[in-house]
N, C-alpha and C positions, 0 to 999 in steps of 0.2 A: 055652314061651309067652313068657318074657322075651326070648329071642333073636328071636322074630318081631316083638315090639313094638319092639325096639331097631333093627331094620332100617328102621323108619320114624322113630322118635324121634331116632336119632343119624345119620340120613341127611344127607349134606352139603348137600342142597338143601332137604329138608323139615324138618330138625331145628330150625333157627332160627325159621321161621314158626310151627311148632307151639308152640315155647316162648313166642313173643310172644303168641299167642292164649291160652295157659294163664295167663300172668302178667297179661295184660290183664283176664282174668276175675277173677283173685284180687284185683287192685287195684280193680277196679270194685266188687266186693262189699265190700271192707274200707274203701275210701276214699270211694266215692261213694254207697253204699247203707246197708247195715246198720251198718258201722263209723262212718260220719260221723253217722248219725242218733243212734246211741248216744252218741257224743262230744258232739254238740250238746245232747242231753238233759242230760247231766251238767253241761256248762258253763252252760247256760241255766237249769237248774232246781236241781240239787244245789248248785252253787257260785254261784247268783245269786238268782233270784226265787222259788224254791220249786216245789212240785208238789202235785197232788191225788192221794191214794192211789188206786191202781187206776183213775185217770182219772175218778173219780166227781166230778161237778160241773165238770169242765174245759170241757165243751161249753157249759154254761150260762154260765160265767164268760166264755168267749170271745165268746159272743153279746152279753152285756151290755157287754163292753169295746168291741166293734165298734159297738154302738149309741151308746155314749158318745163314741167317737172321731168318729163321723159328724157330731156337732155342732160339732167344731173349736173348742171353748171356748178352748184354748190359743192358737190363731191369733188369735182375736178379742181376747184379753187382750194379747198381744204387740203387735198393731197399735195398740191404744188407748194402751198405755204409750209406744210410739214417738211417737205423735202428741202425747202430753203432754210428752215431752222436747222436741219441736220448739216447743211452746207455752211453754217456759221453766219447766215444773214439775219439781221434783226428785223422781225416782221411785226413788231408792235404797232407801228404807225399804219402800215398797210391793212392790218387786220381791223384796226379802229375805223379806217376809212370805209372798208367793205361792210363792216357791221352797220355803219351809219348810211350806207348806200350812196356814198359820195363818189360816184363812178368816174368823175372827171378830176379827182383829187391828184395833186402832185405826188402824194405819197405812193399812189398806185403806179404812176408813170416812172418814178425813181426806182421803185422796186423792180419793175419789169426790166429796166435797163441793167440794174445790178445783177439780177438773176440770169439775164441773158449772157452777160459777160462771163459769169462763172459757170455757164452751161448747166444750170440746174435742171434736172429731169426727175419727175416722179415716175417711178417704174410702174406703179399701178395706182388706181383711184378706187378704193372700196366704195360700194354703193350702200346708201342708208335709206331706210324707209321713212315715213312721215313722223315717226316717233323718235328718229335718230338712231335706230338700231342697225347694226351690221346685219346683212341678209345673205342667205345662200343663193344658189342659182335658181331655186324654186321660190324665192321671195319670202322664205321663212326667217324670222328674227333669230339671231344667234346669241347664246349666252357669252359672258365675258369672264376671263380669269382675273386673278388678283391685280394684274398689271393693266387691265382694261383691254386686253387683246381678245378677239373672238375665238370661241372654242368650237372646233369643227369635229363632228362625229364621223365615224367611218362612212365614206361614200359622199360626204358633204363637201362642197366647194364654195369658197367665198366669192360672191358676185363682185366683179371689178369691171372697170371701164378701160383698162389698158393704161399705157404710159401717157404722161402729160408733159409737154415741152413748154418752153417760154411762149412760143406762138400759140400753143393750145391754151395756156393760161390767159393770154390776152383775148383769145376768142371767147373763153368762158366768162371773162369779166364783161365783155361786150354783150354776150348773151344774157348774163344776169341782169344787166341794165334794162332789158326788154321785158322784165317780169310784168305780166298783165295786172292792171289795177281794177278792182271791182267797180270803181266809180266810172270806168270807161264803158260799162255795159248796162244799159237800161237805166231806170231810176233808182239810184243807190242811196241808201241812208246809212251813214256811219254809225257805229256803236256809241252808246252813251259815253264811255270813257274818252273816245276820240273827239266827240263833240265838246265835251267839257274841257278837255285839254286845249282844243283849238280856241274856244271862247276865252279861257283864262289867259292863254298866251297872247291872244289878240288884244285883251284888255290890259296887258302889261303886268300881269301878276307875276310874282317872284317864283322861282323854281320850288321853293319850300311850300308855298300855298298851293301851287299846281299839283305837286306830289301828294300833299295832304288830302286834297279833294278827290283826285283821280285814283291814286293808289290806296289811300287810307279809307276815306268815306265810301266812295263808289265801289271800290274793290271789296271792302269788308261787308257793307250792307248788301251790295249786289249779289255776293256769293250766297246770301241767305234768301233774298227775294227771288232768286232764280228758281227756287223750289216751289214757288206759288202755283204754277200751272199743274204740277204733279199733285200737289196737295188739294187743289181745287177739284180735280177729277176724282181723287180719293174721297173727299168730303161729300161730293155730290152723290156718290153711290152709297156711302155709309149712312148719310143722313136719310136717304130714301129707305134703306133697310130699317133704320130706327123708327122713322115716322110711320111706316106701313105696319109695324108691329112685330117684325121678324126678330129684331135684336133682343126683345124681351124674352122670347122663347130660347134664344141662345144662352142668355144669362141663366135661365132656369136649368138648361141641360148641363152647363159647365159648373153649376153649383155643386153637383155631386162629386166632381173631380177636385175642385179647388178647396172644398171644405176639409179634405184630408190634409191640406197644408196650412190650414189656419186662415184661409181667405174665403170670401163668398163668391158666388157666380158673377156678381157685379164687377169684381176686380178683373175679370177676364177681358172685357171690352177695352179698357185702357191699355192692357198689355198687347192686345192685338193691334190696336191703332198705332201704338208706338213702334211697331215693326216698320211702319212707313215713315213716321216722324214723331218724336217725343213730345212736341208741343201740344198737338191735339190729344195725344194720349194722356198727358197730365190734365188737360182741361176736362176730359171726359170723366175724371174721377168725381166730378160734382154730383153725379147721380148716386154715389154711395152714401147712405144715410149714417151708418155707424162711423163715428169719428175716428176710432182706432183703426178700423179696416181701411178707411179712406186715407189716413196719413201713411199707413204702411204701404198701400198701393202706390201712392205718390212717390215714396222713397224708392220703390223697386221697379216701377214701370219703365224707366229709361235705361235699364240694364239690357233690355231687348235690343239687339243690333238693328239700328234704323238704316234707311237708305243712304244717309250721309256717311255711314261707316263702311260702305262697300269699297271705296278706294283703299282703305286701310287693309281690308281683307285681301283685296286684289294685289296689293303690294307684297304681302308676305307670301301669297300664292306664287307670285312671280319668282321670288327668291328661292323658295323651297322646291317648286316643281317646274320652274322655267316657263311659267305662263301656259302650261298645257291645260287640258280640260279635266284633269284629275278632280274627282268630285268631293273628296272627304274633308278638305281643309275649311272651306267656307261653312258647310253644315256644322263642323266641329265648333266653330265660334258661335254659331247660333245656339247650339246645344249648351255651350258654356254659359251663355247669357241666361237661358232657361233654367239650367241647373243652379246657377247662383241665385236666381230669384226664389226657387224652391227652398234652397238651403237657408237663405236669409229669412224667408217667411217663417220657416220652422223655428229658427233660432230666436227671432224677434218675438214670436208668439209666446215664448217661454220667459219673457221679461215682464216686469211689472207694468211698463208703459203700454204694452200691447196685449196683456193677458186677457183671458176669457174666450169663450166660444164665439165663432163668427156670428154676427147677427142673423136671426132666422130670416131665411130668404122668402119674403112675402112681396109679391108683385102682381098687380092686376094685369092680366094678359088681354090687351085690347083686341077687338076683332080686326082681322086683316082688312086694310082699306087703302085706297089710293090717296096719298097725302096731297093736301092742297099746295098749289104751286107757291103761294105766298109763304106758307109755313116752312116749306122745304127750302126756299131761297133764304129765308131769315136764319135758319139753322146753319146753312152753309156759310152765310156771311158772318155770323157770330164767330165761327172758328177761324175763318180766313182773316177777319179784321183783327182778332186778338194776335194772330201771328204777325200781321203787318205793324201793329202798334209796337210789339216787342222789337221788330227790326228797326223801327224809327226811334227808339229810345235806348234800350239796353245795348243792342248791337251797335248802334250809332256811336255811343260813348266808348264802347269797348274797342271798336275799330280805330277810333282816334287815339286811344291809349296805346294800343299795340303799334300803331304807326309811329308815334312819338318815341316809344321805347326802342324800336328797331332802326330808326333813322338818326337819332341823336346819341352822342357819346364822345369819347376822347380819341383824338387822332394820334394813336400810339404806334402806327406802322413806321417802317423804316423811312427815314428822311422827313418825318413829320415832327411837329413841335409839341404834340400832346394837348393842343387846344381843344376845348369842349365846344361842340356846335353841331350843325347839320352836316353829317358825315359825307353824304354824296356830293355836297357842294364845296367841300374842301379840296384844294388843288392837290393832285397826286393820289386821290383816293383809289385804293386797289379794288379789284372785283369782289374780294371777300370783305368788303367794308363792314358788313353786319357783324363780323367777328369782334369789332371794337365798339359795338353799340351798348346802350344801357340794357337791352334785352339779353345780350350775351353775358353781361356782367351779372344780371339777376340769375340767368340760367346756370352760370358757373358757381354762384354762391349757394344755390340750393341743389346742385347736382348730386351732392353727397347723399341726399335723401333717397335717390334712386340707384345708388351704387349697389346695394344688396340685390336689386332686381336685375342688375347686369347692364344698365345703361346710365352711368353717372356722368357722361360727357354733356357739355352744355347744349350741343346741337339737339340731342334727343330731348333734353329738358325743355328747350325753347319750342320745339315742335309740339310737345305735349301741351305747353301753355297756349300756343296758338290754336290748338284743337278745341280749347274751351270756347272760342268764338263760334266756330263751326267745325265739326269733326272732319269734314272733307278738307279743311285748311291744312291738316297735318301733312298731306302729300305735297301740296304746293309749297308750303313753308320749307319742307325738307329739300325740295328742288332748289329753292333760293339759297338756302344755307350752304349747299354743296355745289353751287354754281352750275346747276343743271338746267337753268332757264325754265322753259315751259314744258319740260319732260313730264309725261303723265305716268300714272301707275302701270301703264302698259309698256313702258320703256325699259329695255334691258339695261340701259345706262342707269336708270333710276334703281332697278333691282340691284345692280352691282354696288352702287353707292350706299344703298340701304344695308346690304349685307356687310359692306366694309365697316359700318358703324359697330357691328357686333363680331368682327373678326379680330383676334388678338395678333400680337407680333409673330407668333408661330404659325399663322395662317389657319388657325382653327376657328370655324364658324360656330359661335355659341347660339345654337338654335333655341335653347331655353331662354336666354336673355331676349332674343327677338320675339318669341311668343309671349314673354312676360310684358314686353313693351306694348304689343298689340292688345293683350288682355287688359292691361291697365287703362289704356286709352279707350277701350270699349266699355269698361265697367265703372270708370270714375264719373265725376260730375258731368252732366251732359253739356251741350252747347249753351251759350248765354241765353238764347231764346227760350230753351226749355227750363233753364235755371230761373229765368224771370217768371215763367208759368208756375214753377214750384213755389216760389215766394208768394205769388198771388193766391194760389190755392191753399197753401198752409195758413196764410193770414196770421202768422205768428212768427216773429223773428227767431225765437229760440228753437222752434220746431224746424224752421227753414235751415238754420245753420246745423242742426243735428242731422238733418237729411243729407245735406251736402257733405258734412264731415263723415257720416257713415259710408256714403258712396266712395269717397276718396280713400278712406282708411281700408275699407274692405277690398277695394281694387288693388291697393298696395299689398295687402296680405296675400291675395291670390297671385299677383305677379311675383312676390317673393317666393312662394311655394313652387310655382312653375319653374323659375330659374334655379333655385337651390336644389330641387329634386332632380332636375336634368343634370346639373353639375355633379351631383352625388352619384346617381345611378348610371349615367352614361359616361361621364368624364372622370369619375372617381375622385372628385374634389370634395373636401370636407373642411368645415370651419365653424366659427361661432354662429354665423347666420344660418348655416345648415341646421344647427341645434335649435335656433329660434324658429325656423320654419317648421320643424317637427313639433315644437311646442304649440305653435298656432294650429297645426293640423289636429293635435290632440284636443285642444280647447274647442275647436269647431265640432269634432266628433262627439265630445262630451255634451256640448249644448244641443246637438242634434238628437242624441239618443237618451238623454236623461229624462225622467218623467216630468211632465209639466207641473210646476209648483201649484199648490192649491191656495192661490192668493186670497180667495174669498174666505176660506176657512181661517187663514192667518189673520185677516182683518177682523173677523168675528171674534177670534180668541183675544186679540188685543183690546177690542171694544169691551168684551166681557171682563177682562182684567181691570180695565180702567173703571168700569162700573163698580166692581167689587171694592177697589181702592177708594172710590168716592163714597161708597156706603160706609166703609170703615172710618 
């Protein structure tokens, strides 16, 4: 039976299309359906807002929340506060009270009285969606101009609620106070951060300890653990395909293709798995017997865009194409990753460290069989447990480190005395308190490294540093740095802020710099979990640092060429770094197309000469 199946599965013509169909189904289930739904539930409920046990009360709460949101109390309040600002009324205290949901605060009452005396009226209250975007009358999110105002195309109208008077503001505040709480419906379990914060505050823990545990440890480690459901579904299916004997056939089929680039068919499986997550991709290199091929595969496998890099791609898609369904940008970055792997493999194969033909692909093809449940479960657990261990060690330490760097610094804002300490706890700390942190100082000191790539400001540098913990952190860190709160990669406000980082004083958007930023963060060293896996699989500190160094330097060179070539060919800018970019391009092309050195013959010649010298 196996021989009959292999005539189709390993067929030169049908083998690859069949594999594409099988793996498309695997990733569709794990990434787009069951897996992503489970991961979203963990991230949104277990590590965020909580959940209703067995879903009891969830429908009622959702209906009550929808009814509450339909009144747009928040939009009315914001519009009236903005009108009060224009009328010269100080809204600092009332905004703080509303943000803290202190609806009976004297600050709100005093503001209402003052605004009423000055007859403040908001002529209109623009409506926002759940991501904070302005919307038109058809509920479509609107792009923003450089000043943060919505851009309306021909025929579009801004959706508004009409005018808001002092009485309307008071009604909106009273309505906002009636926001339904999830705990009022069914058996509600708060999220882990909420439970931890409540327990710590109840025990009398200081704000520093509370923030460290909730924002640092739980926030950092939880962001990574949230992907476990998605990875579990992926591993269950991949381990089944491996144990039943199918993956052995796939490696055999892909060997014909990969051998052209200096790799064997066994290198394909790690690259494939890394499109879901780099950690199991690196771990799967253990099946490659040839040490040179294995090390090179470890170095290159995380260049494939994994699921955690999707928010970064979504962010640049929002800026360039307004969040539409244009198809070419996301695939372009996937092809960029694949192209960089091929280019790197060819170049590295022509060096002494990786020279030689790929090891002959010899593998016993086992008969197709149904794997035992015990063996199947053990293989799944091996991969999941390795990921959990990394989250509990490397990511745990990294999360604490990033928290310390981002929360401690010198109070150098106006009116402060420059004291060093826990910045959020210092009296008078501004909203942009992170600007004065150690992390900002580090970002500012090394920002010059990225200036040739077009993003030398400390915010972009810090966002890139935070992405080393987990790539998806880049978007959330960017939101914190620019005071965008919980805005996601789907937010027009986030798109505008991101674009502003690459817009010069003349209003020109430097697309090359923006693409260089994304390319660098997709090709450089992976998240700490994957970095830990690389260290373990290399089992050699020198090779580990060489791998990380190559990834970062190569990503920097790619980013440099993208930015400098865009500046040169599109904007007509030319400078020293343009010349350097062309030199790097020439060096890469030379290494790609030069004949492979005959290292074996050179070694034999040296050995012969030494032998002759010894005889003489």
